[in-house]
C-alpha positions in Angstrom: 0.0 0.0 0.0 2.9 2.4 0.7 4.1 1.7 -2.9 0.7 2.5 -4.4 0.4 5.6 -2.2 3.7 7.0 -3.2 3.2 6.1 -6.9 -0.1 8.1 -7.1 1.4 11.0 -5.1 4.4 11.3 -7.4 2.4 10.8 -10.6 -0.1 13.5 -9.7 2.8 15.9 -8.8 4.9 15.1 -11.9 2.0 15.4 -14.4 2.5 19.2 -14.3 6.3 19.4 -13.9 7.2 19.4 -17.6 4.2 21.4 -18.8 4.3 24.1 -16.1 6.4 26.5 -18.2 3.9 26.2 -21.0 1.0 27.0 -18.7 2.7 29.8 -16.9 4.9 31.5 -19.5 2.9 30.4 -22.6 -0.8 30.7 -21.6 -0.7 33.0 -18.5 2.4 35.2 -19.5 3.7 34.9 -16.0 7.4 35.7 -15.3 9.9 32.9 -14.9 10.1 33.5 -11.1 6.5 32.3 -10.9 7.7 28.7 -11.6 9.6 28.7 -8.3 6.8 30.3 -6.4 4.4 27.5 -7.5 6.8 24.9 -6.2 7.3 26.8 -3.0 3.6 26.9 -2.3 3.5 23.1 -2.8 6.4 22.7 -0.3 4.6 24.9 2.3 1.5 22.8 1.9 3.5 19.6 2.4 5.0 21.0 5.7 1.5 21.7 7.0 0.1 18.3 5.9 3.1 16.3 7.0 3.3 17.8 10.5 -0.4 17.6 11.1 -0.6 14.0 9.9 2.5 12.9 11.9 1.3 14.3 15.2 -2.3 13.2 14.8 -1.6 9.8 13.5 0.8 9.0 16.4 -1.7 10.4 18.9 -4.7 8.4 17.6 -2.5 5.4 16.7 -4.1 5.2 13.2 -2.5 5.5 9.8 -5.4 4.3 7.5 -8.0 7.0 8.3 -5.5 9.8 7.6 -4.7 8.2 4.2 -8.4 8.2 3.4 -8.4 11.9 4.3 -5.4 12.5 2.0 -7.3 10.9 -0.9 -10.2 13.4 -0.3 -7.7 16.3 -0.3 -6.3 15.0 -3.6 -9.8 15.0 -5.1 -10.3 18.7 -4.1 -6.9 19.7 -5.6 -7.6 17.9 -8.9 -11.0 19.6 -9.1 -9.4 23.0 -8.7 -6.9 22.2 -11.4 -9.7 21.0 -13.7 -11.2 24.5 -13.8 -7.9 26.5 -13.6 -7.7 29.7 -15.6 -5.8 32.1 -13.4 -2.4 32.1 -11.7 -4.0 32.2 -8.2 -5.8 29.0 -9.0 -2.5 27.3 -9.9 -1.2 28.4 -6.5 -4.3 27.1 -4.7 -4.1 23.8 -6.6 -0.4 23.3 -5.7 -0.9 24.3 -2.0 -3.8 21.8 -1.5 -1.9 19.2 -3.5 1.1 19.8 -1.2 -1.1 19.2 1.9 -2.3 15.9 0.5 1.3 14.9 -0.5 2.6 15.8 3.0 0.0 13.5 4.6 0.5 10.7 2.1 4.3 10.6 2.1 4.7 10.8 5.9 2.3 8.0 6.5 3.5 5.8 3.6 7.0 5.7 5.1 5.7 5.5 8.6 3.8 2.3 7.6 7.0 0.7 6.5 8.8 1.6 9.7 5.8 0.2 11.7 6.1 -3.2 10.0 9.7 -3.9 8.9 12.8 -4.4 11.1 16.0 -2.3 10.8 17.9 -4.9 8.8 15.3 -4.8 6.0 14.1 -1.2 6.1 16.7 0.2 3.7 15.8 -2.3 0.9 12.1 -1.9 1.6 12.4 1.8 1.4 14.2 1.4 -1.9 11.3 -0.7 -3.2 8.7 1.9 -2.3 11.0 4.6 -3.7 11.1 2.5 -6.9 7.4 3.1 -7.4 8.0 6.8 -6.8 10.7 6.7 -9.6 8.4 4.9 -12.0 5.7 7.6 -11.5 8.4 10.3 -11.9 9.4 8.6 -15.2 6.0 8.4 -16.8 4.3 11.4 -15.2 5.9 14.3 -17.1 5.6 12.7 -20.5 1.9 11.7 -19.8 1.2 15.2 -18.6 2.7 16.9 -21.7 0.8 14.6 -24.1 -2.5 15.0 -22.2 -2.0 18.8 -22.1 -1.4 19.0 -25.9 -4.5 16.8 -26.5 -7.0 18.2 -24.0 -5.4 21.2 -22.4 -5.3 21.5 -18.6 -8.4 19.3 -18.2 -6.7 16.2 -19.5 -4.1 15.9 -16.7 -6.6 17.1 -14.2 -9.1 14.4 -15.1 -6.4 11.7 -14.6 -5.4 13.2 -11.2 -9.1 13.1 -10.1 -9.6 9.5 -11.3 -6.4 8.3 -9.5 -7.5 10.1 -6.3 -10.9 8.4 -6.3 -9.2 5.1 -6.9 -6.9 5.7 -4.0 -9.8 6.7 -1.8 -11.6 3.4 -2.6 -8.6 1.3 -1.9 -7.8 2.8 1.5 -11.4 2.8 2.5 -12.2 -0.8 1.5 -9.0 -2.9 1.2 -6.1 -1.4 3.1 -5.2 -2.5 6.6 -3.7 -0.2 9.2 0.0 -0.8 9.6 -0.2 -0.4 13.3 -2.7 -3.2 13.5 -0.2 -5.4 11.5 2.6 -4.3 13.9 0.4 -5.3 16.9 -0.1 -8.8 15.4 3.6 -9.2 14.8 4.4 -8.1 18.4 1.8 -10.4 19.9 2.9 -13.5 17.8 5.6 -15.7 19.6 9.0 -15.3 18.1 10.6 -18.4 16.6 13.3 -19.9 18.8 16.7 -20.5 17.4 17.3 -24.0 18.8 18.1 -27.5 17.5 14.5 -28.7 17.8 13.2 -26.0 15.5 15.9 -26.9 12.9 15.4 -30.6 13.1 13.0 -30.8 10.1 15.6 -30.6 7.4 19.2 -29.6 6.6 17.9 -26.7 4.5 15.8 -25.3 7.3 18.7 -25.7 9.7 20.9 -23.7 7.5 18.3 -21.0 7.1 17.7 -20.8 10.8 21.4 -20.5 11.5 21.6 -17.7 9.0 18.7 -15.9 10.7 20.3 -16.2 14.1 23.6 -14.9 12.8 21.8 -12.1 11.0 20.1 -11.1 14.3 23.5 -11.0 16.0 25.0 -8.9 13.2 22.0 -6.5 13.3 22.4 -6.1 17.1 26.0 -5.1 16.8 25.5 -3.0 13.7 22.9 -0.8 15.4 24.7 -0.4 18.7 25.3 3.3 18.1 21.6 3.9 17.3 20.7 2.1 20.6 22.8 4.6 22.5 21.1 7.5 20.8 17.7 6.0 21.5 18.6 5.5 25.1 19.8 9.0 25.4 16.6 10.3 23.9 14.5 8.4 26.3 16.6 9.4 29.3 16.6 13.1 28.3 12.9 13.3 27.8 11.7 10.9 30.4 10.2 8.8 27.6 9.2 5.2 28.5 9.2 2.4 25.9 6.0 2.6 23.9 5.3 6.2 24.8 5.1 9.3 22.5 8.3 11.3 22.0 7.8 14.9 21.1 8.8 15.9 17.6 11.3 18.5 18.9 13.1 15.9 21.0 13.3 13.6 18.0 14.8 16.4 15.9 17.5 17.1 18.6 19.0 13.6 18.2 22.1 13.5 16.0 21.0 10.7 13.6 17.8 12.5 12.8 19.6 15.9 12.4 22.0 14.4 9.9 19.3 12.5 8.0 17.2 15.7 7.8 20.1 17.6 6.4 20.7 15.0 3.8 17.1 14.9 2.6 16.8 18.7 2.5 20.0 19.0 0.5 19.3 16.3 -2.1 15.6 17.0 -2.7 16.1 20.7 -2.5 18.7 20.6 -5.3 16.4 18.2 -7.3 13.4 20.6 -7.0 15.6 23.5 -8.1 16.7 21.5 -11.2 13.1 20.6 -11.9 12.4 24.3 -12.2 15.5 25.4 -14.0 16.3 22.6 -16.5 13.1 23.1 -18.6 14.0 26.8 -18.8 17.6 26.0 -19.7 16.5 23.7 -22.5 14.4 26.4 -24.0 16.8 29.4 -23.5 20.3 27.9 -24.0 20.2 24.4 -25.5 17.3 25.1 -27.9 15.4 21.9 -27.0 12.0 23.3 -26.1 10.1 20.0 -26.8 12.4 17.8 -24.8 11.2 18.7 -21.3 9.1 15.6 -20.9 11.7 13.1 -22.2 14.3 14.8 -20.0 12.4 13.8 -16.8 11.7 10.4 -18.3 15.5 9.8 -18.6 16.0 11.0 -15.1 13.2 8.7 -13.8 14.6 5.7 -15.7 17.9 6.3 -14.0 16.2 6.4 -10.6 14.3 3.3 -11.4 17.4 1.3 -12.5 19.5 2.2 -9.5 17.2 2.5 -6.5 16.9 -1.1 -5.6 20.7 -1.6 -5.8 21.3 1.4 -3.6 18.9 0.1 -1.0 20.4 -3.4 -1.0 24.0 -2.1 -0.7 22.9 0.2 2.1 21.5 -2.7 4.2 24.4 -5.0 3.4 27.1 -2.5 4.4 25.2 -1.5 7.6 24.8 -5.2 8.6 28.5 -6.0 7.9 30.2 -2.8 9.1 27.8 -1.0 11.3 25.5 2.0 11.3 28.3 4.4 10.4 28.3 3.0 6.8 25.0 4.8 6.3 26.9 8.1 6.6 29.7 7.1 4.3 27.1 6.3 1.6 25.5 9.8 2.1 29.0 11.4 2.1 29.7 9.7 -1.3 26.4 10.9 -2.6 27.2 14.5 -1.6 30.5 14.4 -3.5 28.9 12.9 -6.6 26.2 15.6 -6.5 28.7 18.4 -6.6 30.4 16.7 -9.6 27.0 16.3 -11.3 26.2 20.0 -10.8 29.5 21.0 -12.4 29.0 18.7 -15.3 25.5 19.9 -16.0 26.5 23.6 -15.7 29.4 23.2 -18.2 27.3 21.1 -20.7 27.0 22.6 -24.1 25.0 19.8 -25.6 21.8 18.0 -24.5 23.6 14.7 -24.3 26.2 15.9 -21.8 23.5 17.6 -19.8 21.7 14.3 -19.5 24.9 12.5 -18.4 25.1 15.0 -15.6 21.4 14.7 -14.7 21.8 10.9 -14.6 24.8 11.2 -12.3 22.7 13.5 -10.1 20.1 10.7 -9.9 22.8 8.3 -8.4 23.9 11.0 -5.9 20.3 11.7 -4.9 19.6 8.0 -4.2 22.8 7.7 -2.1 21.7 10.6 0.1 17.9 9.9 0.3 17.6 6.1 0.7 19.9 5.8 3.7 18.5 8.9 5.3 14.9 7.7 4.9 15.6 4.3 6.5 17.5 6.1 9.3 14.2 7.6 10.7 12.5 4.3 11.0 15.6 2.6 12.5 16.0 5.2 15.1 12.4 5.4 16.2 12.1 1.6 16.3 15.3 1.3 18.4 14.0 4.0 20.8 10.8 1.8 21.2 8.6 4.9 20.9 5.2 5.5 19.4 6.5 8.3 17.2 7.1 6.8 13.8 4.8 9.2 12.0 6.4 12.1 13.8 9.8 10.9 12.6 8.8 10.7 9.0 6.9 14.0 9.3 10.3 15.5 10.0 11.6 13.8 6.8 8.7 15.2 4.9 9.3 18.7 6.3 13.0 18.4 5.3 11.9 17.6 1.8 9.3 20.3 1.8 11.7 22.9 3.1 14.1 22.2 0.2 11.2 22.3 -2.2 9.9 25.6 -0.8 13.1 27.5 -0.8 15.3 26.2 -3.6 13.1 26.6 -6.7 12.3 30.2 -5.8 15.9 31.0 -5.1 17.1 29.2 -8.2 14.5 30.9 -10.5 15.3 34.3 -9.1 19.0 33.8 -9.7 18.4 32.2 -13.1 16.7 35.3 -14.4 19.8 37.3 -13.5 22.8 35.0 -13.8 21.6 32.2 -16.1 21.8 28.4 -15.4 25.4 27.6 -14.3 25.9 30.0 -11.4 22.8 29.1 -9.4 23.2 25.4 -9.9 26.9 25.2 -8.9 26.7 27.6 -6.0 23.5 26.2 -4.4 24.6 22.6 -4.7 28.1 23.4 -3.3 26.7 25.2 -0.3 24.0 22.6 0.6 26.3 19.6 0.1 29.0 21.3 2.2 26.5 21.8 5.1 25.4 18.1 4.8 29.0 16.9 4.6 29.7 18.6 8.0 26.9 16.6 9.5 28.2 13.3 8.0 31.7 13.9 9.2 30.5 14.8 12.7 28.7 11.5 12.9 31.6 9.5 11.5 34.0 11.1 14.0 31.6 10.6 16.9 31.3 6.9 15.9 35.0 6.5 15.9 35.3 8.0 19.4 32.4 5.8 20.7 34.0 2.6 19.3 37.3 3.6 20.8 35.7 4.2 24.2 33.9 0.9 24.1 37.1 -0.9 23.2 39.0 0.7 26.1 36.1 -0.2 28.5 36.1 -3.8 27.4 39.9 -4.1 27.3 41.3 -1.8 30.0 45.0 -1.2 30.1 46.9 -3.1 32.8 49.1 -1.0 35.0 52.6 -2.3 35.3 53.8 -2.2 38.9 57.0 -0.2 39.3 60.1 -2.3 39.8 
C-alpha cells in the first residue's frame, strides 16, 4: 500500500512538472520566477500536511484513516486544477496538492517503519521509492501529451480519477500498519534451537543464517541504541510512549538525515524548475522537457533497488556508520554532477550530468529515509509518523526554498551560477553533519574498546 500511495502521489505531482512552463509562460504570460513560487507553495502545503498527519496519526494510533483523508484532499486539488484559468488557481491547486502529499508521504514511510525491522528497512524503502521513480518517469511525458490533446483538463481528469481510486482502496481494502505491527508483536518469536531446525538440513541452514543475522544486526545498530537510550533518558520517555517531535529532531542521527534529505531533494526541485527553462533558452530543445524527466526517472528506477540493498548490506556488515559514508559519497557525486550539468554545451552531456545526479540523490535519500524508522524503532517509541513527518518537512523545506531562489538567480545569472553555488553550499553543510557522525562513531567505538579491554598498569620495579 505504501508503494501504491507514493506512486499516485508522485504521478499526480509530476503530471505538471514538464508542462508548467507552457502553462505559466505560454498561456498566462507569467514571469519565470512564478515557476519557483508555485513549487514553493507546494512545499509549504507539504509541511502543514506532514506535521499535522505525523502528530495526529501517532496520537490516535491510526494510519489508515488519515490516508483516506489525504485521498479526499487530492480530489479537491484535482477539481481546482480542472477549472484552472488564473495564476492564483494554480497556486491554490499546488498548495492543496502539497497538503495531500505531505499527509500521504509521511504515513506511507511510517507504515513501512511500523512493519519492517531495521535490517530490512533500507531495501524496503528502496522498493517503495522505486514506485516513486516509475511515477516520476512516466508522469511528465503523460502530462505533456494530455495537455497537448485536451489542455489542462486532461491531466486534471487523470489526477481526479487516481485520487478516487486511492480513496476506494484505502477505504475498503487497506489494513492499518499499526494493526499489523500489533499482530507481529503479539505473535511468539521463533526460537533458534536445535529442535526447530530438526526438520531438514535446509531449514537448519536457514535458521542459522537468521540467528547470525540477528547478532549482526544487534552489533550493527549499537550506536543507534545509545542514541535512542539518550533520547528516552533526556525526555523521560518510557518504551511505547510518545516522544515529542522537537526531541526527535534534537538527536544527531535525525539531524544528519534531515540535512541529507533537505539537500538532495532541494537541489532536485531546483533543477526541476531550471532545467526546462535552460532547455528552451540555451540548448534550444523546447520540446524535450518531458523526455528529460523520463530519462531521469529511468535512471532512478534502474539504481534505487541496488542502492537500498547495498545500504542494508554495508550496515549489517560494518555498522550504522556506513550509512553516513554512503551519504557522504552521494554529496561528493552531487557536486560533480552539478558542475557537469553547468558546463554542458549539448543536450547529451546535460543528461549524463542529470543521470549522475540521480545516483547522488539516491545515495543521500535512501539511507536517510531508512534512518528515521531505524532510530524510532530502536527507541521503542510510538513516534514513527512524527519521525517521517520530519523527513517530509525536510523535503518540503528544500522544495519551498530552492526553486524560488534558483528561479530568481536564473533570471539574472543564467543556469550555471545558481546550480553550482547552491549545490556546493548545501552539500558542504550536509558533509559537515556526515563527518561529525563519523568522528563521533570512531570515538564511541574507541571508548567501548577501552572499557572492554582496560590497560593493565605495570607495577614499578
